[in-house]
VMD Tcl script that draws the C-alpha trace (Angstrom):
set ca {
  {-5.14 -0.45 40.79}
  {-2.80 -1.09 37.88}
  {0.69 0.34 38.16}
  {2.07 1.15 34.68}
  {5.62 0.25 33.87}
  {7.57 3.50 33.27}
  {6.90 5.03 29.87}
  {3.93 2.68 29.28}
  {2.41 3.23 25.85}
  {-0.86 1.90 24.43}
  {-0.77 -1.23 22.35}
  {-1.15 -0.64 18.62}
  {-2.49 -2.87 15.87}
  {-1.77 -0.29 13.08}
  {0.69 -2.02 10.79}
  {3.47 0.13 9.40}
  {4.13 0.09 5.68}
  {7.11 -2.23 6.03}
  {5.03 -5.32 6.93}
  {6.82 -8.65 6.42}
  {5.21 -11.78 5.02}
  {7.54 -14.15 6.90}
  {4.72 -15.38 9.10}
  {3.39 -17.99 6.68}
  {0.63 -16.34 4.68}
  {-0.54 -13.56 6.98}
  {1.76 -10.55 6.87}
  {3.15 -9.43 10.20}
  {5.52 -6.67 11.18}
  {9.07 -7.38 12.28}
  {9.96 -6.08 15.69}
  {11.80 -2.77 15.91}
  {11.72 -2.21 19.66}
  {12.68 -4.30 22.62}
  {11.08 -1.81 25.02}
  {8.19 -3.45 26.89}
  {6.23 -0.21 27.12}
  {2.89 -1.93 26.42}
  {3.15 -4.09 29.54}
  {1.27 -3.12 32.66}
  {2.31 -4.45 36.09}
  {-0.53 -5.81 38.26}
  {-2.67 -5.39 35.20}
  {-6.20 -6.48 36.04}
  {-7.74 -6.30 32.57}
  {-4.84 -4.40 31.01}
  {-2.12 -6.13 28.98}
  {0.28 -7.95 31.27}
  {3.50 -9.58 30.16}
  {4.27 -12.62 32.29}
  {8.08 -12.73 32.18}
  {8.36 -16.57 32.00}
  {6.50 -19.46 30.34}
  {5.50 -20.90 33.71}
  {4.13 -17.48 34.79}
  {2.15 -17.30 31.53}
  {0.58 -20.71 32.14}
  {-0.28 -19.69 35.71}
  {-1.73 -16.33 34.63}
  {-5.42 -16.00 35.46}
  {-6.12 -12.58 33.93}
  {-8.55 -14.10 31.46}
  {-10.63 -15.54 34.35}
  {-12.12 -12.13 35.15}
  {-15.44 -12.14 33.18}
  {-15.47 -8.38 32.71}
  {-12.10 -8.51 30.88}
  {-13.66 -10.15 27.85}
  {-11.04 -12.82 27.20}
  {-12.65 -15.85 25.58}
  {-9.85 -18.24 24.64}
  {-6.37 -19.18 25.69}
  {-4.25 -21.23 23.31}
  {-0.72 -22.63 23.44}
  {1.54 -24.08 20.73}
  {5.15 -25.03 20.15}
  {6.93 -22.96 17.50}
  {10.43 -24.31 16.90}
  {12.61 -22.82 19.64}
  {9.64 -20.88 21.08}
  {6.51 -21.58 23.07}
  {3.48 -19.57 21.94}
  {0.78 -18.29 24.35}
  {-2.25 -16.58 22.82}
  {-5.16 -14.77 24.52}
  {-8.17 -13.89 22.40}
  {-11.04 -11.52 23.00}
  {-13.61 -11.17 20.24}
  {-11.76 -10.71 16.96}
  {-8.58 -9.46 18.62}
  {-5.68 -11.44 20.07}
  {-2.31 -11.02 21.67}
  {0.41 -13.61 21.06}
  {3.43 -14.02 23.31}
  {6.58 -15.94 22.40}
  {8.80 -17.53 25.05}
  {12.29 -18.98 24.53}
  {12.12 -22.78 25.13}
  {15.69 -22.95 26.41}
  {15.19 -20.60 29.34}
  {11.41 -19.89 29.49}
  {11.87 -16.13 29.13}
  {9.47 -13.82 27.27}
  {10.94 -12.76 23.92}
  {8.26 -10.96 21.94}
  {4.61 -9.90 21.83}
  {2.39 -9.46 18.76}
  {-1.21 -8.16 18.51}
  {-3.86 -8.26 15.82}
  {-7.55 -7.49 15.34}
  {-10.18 -8.38 12.75}
  {-7.90 -10.31 10.38}
  {-5.37 -7.47 10.10}
  {-1.66 -8.30 10.03}
  {-0.05 -8.98 13.37}
  {1.95 -6.05 14.74}
  {4.99 -6.57 16.91}
  {4.55 -4.71 20.21}
  {8.11 -5.54 21.38}
  {10.86 -8.03 20.66}
  {14.40 -8.22 19.42}
  {15.13 -6.14 16.32}
  {13.99 -7.98 13.21}
  {12.14 -10.73 15.11}
  {9.14 -12.02 13.12}
  {6.47 -14.48 14.19}
  {7.70 -18.07 13.77}
  {6.19 -20.05 10.93}
  {7.03 -23.51 12.19}
  {4.29 -23.77 14.82}
  {2.59 -26.98 15.83}
  {-1.17 -27.16 16.36}
  {-2.62 -24.81 18.91}
  {-4.10 -26.41 22.02}
  {-6.95 -24.61 23.79}
  {-6.59 -24.65 27.55}
  {-8.99 -24.05 30.44}
  {-7.01 -21.86 32.88}
  {-10.01 -21.00 35.03}
  {-11.02 -24.61 35.71}
  {-14.64 -23.91 34.83}
  {-15.07 -26.73 32.35}
  {-14.54 -24.50 29.32}
  {-16.94 -21.62 29.87}
  {-14.14 -19.39 28.60}
  {-11.76 -21.91 27.01}
  {-11.42 -25.45 25.77}
  {-12.49 -28.42 27.89}
  {-9.89 -30.92 29.01}
  {-6.86 -29.52 27.19}
  {-3.55 -29.84 29.03}
  {-0.89 -27.12 28.81}
  {1.40 -28.28 31.55}
  {4.67 -27.59 29.77}
  {7.66 -26.84 31.99}
  {10.11 -24.04 31.30}
}
mol new
graphics top color blue
foreach p $ca { graphics top sphere $p radius 0.5 }
foreach p [lrange $ca 0 end-1] q [lrange $ca 1 end] { graphics top cylinder $p $q radius 0.2 }
display resetview
């Protein structure tokens, strides 16, 4: 059973009026809260927030068929590593600091709407200088839920 982190709040994809366009074409909201209230400990199918880049790469939450995750992608974004989980037309995107591997921010979006910051340092916006996304196969099932043969073995 999932144990919510104190004061856990539901994730939102409703963009506030002050959306920023610093994300390279698609508007996204700047972060206004560093509280990780959307994260659920021992999450099962709920939103988890692996605290480090290595924990994110080792995460197998998308391997549970009933959770609905379909793709896992990684990319390098300047001083950050990007980890994205997608389910249908929705996705969550995590940013990890390259220098120490720690989770910095989380954004969510659905159906082509602007990304909304769920938590991160005040004023943080999604990086625009991201390299190509690489699809990975975290479940080792030959790509039934993700790309075949991609390698995401990046150390923190």
